C-alpha positions in Angstrom: 0.0 0.0 0.0 1.3 3.4 -1.0 1.2 6.5 1.2 -1.3 8.0 -1.2 -3.6 5.0 -0.8 -4.6 5.9 2.8 -6.3 8.8 4.5 -5.1 10.1 7.8 -7.9 11.1 10.2 -8.5 12.3 13.7 -11.6 12.3 15.9 -11.4 15.1 18.4 -13.6 17.0 20.8 -14.0 20.7 20.2 -13.0 22.7 23.3 -14.0 26.1 22.1 -17.4 26.1 20.5 -20.0 23.5 21.5 -17.7 20.8 22.9 -19.0 18.4 20.2 -16.9 15.6 18.7 -15.7 16.1 15.1 -13.5 14.4 12.6 -10.9 15.8 10.3 -9.5 14.0 7.3 -6.0 15.5 7.1 -4.9 14.1 3.8 -8.1 15.3 2.1 -7.6 19.0 3.1 -6.7 21.5 0.5 -5.0 24.9 0.6 -8.4 26.6 1.1 -9.4 24.9 4.3 -6.3 23.1 5.8 -5.2 25.9 8.2 -8.6 26.4 9.7 -9.3 22.7 10.1 -5.9 21.8 11.4 -6.0 24.6 13.9 -9.4 23.6 15.1 -8.3 20.0 15.6 -5.1 21.0 17.4 -7.1 23.2 19.8 -9.4 20.3 20.6 -8.9 17.2 22.6 -7.8 14.2 20.5 -9.9 11.2 21.0 -8.8 8.7 18.3 -6.7 8.9 15.2 -5.5 6.6 12.5 -5.7 5.8 8.8 -8.4 4.4 6.5 -7.9 2.8 3.1 -8.7 5.3 0.3 -10.5 2.7 -1.8 -12.9 1.9 1.1 -13.2 5.4 2.4 -16.9 5.9 1.9 -17.8 2.9 4.0 -15.3 3.9 6.7 -16.5 7.5 6.8 -20.1 6.2 7.4 -18.8 4.2 10.4 -16.8 7.2 11.7 -19.9 9.5 11.3 -21.9 7.0 13.3 -19.2 6.9 16.0 -19.2 10.7 16.2 -23.0 10.8 16.4 -23.0 8.3 19.3 -20.3 10.3 21.1 -22.2 13.5 20.7 -25.3 11.8 22.1 -23.3 11.2 25.3 -22.4 7.5 24.7 -18.9 6.5 25.6 -17.1 4.4 23.0 -13.8 2.8 24.0 -10.9 3.1 21.5 -10.7 -0.6 21.2 -14.3 -0.7 20.0 -13.5 2.0 17.4 -10.5 0.0 16.2 -12.7 -3.1 15.9 -15.3 -1.2 13.9 -12.7 0.1 11.5 -10.5 -3.0 11.2 -11.7 -3.8 7.7 -10.9 -0.3 6.5 -7.5 0.3 8.0 -4.2 -0.4 6.1 
């Protein structure tokens, strides 16, 4: 697998605005939004990070979106559970 075949992401909790969980896909950022998104993530509390396979990214993003939804509803999800949910989508 080449470096370009995977997407780096981070789930973090926003400290400044509404304290909601968010995700940033670092390797999909462009010049227009990278500084804002990286600064926002760096200012938050990191919860989980890793890589997903580019060719399975749509399925993986749906799982990540569901995880974020659950976290924002107040459900605690252990990092081992997140790893397990994403195991088929990680390089």
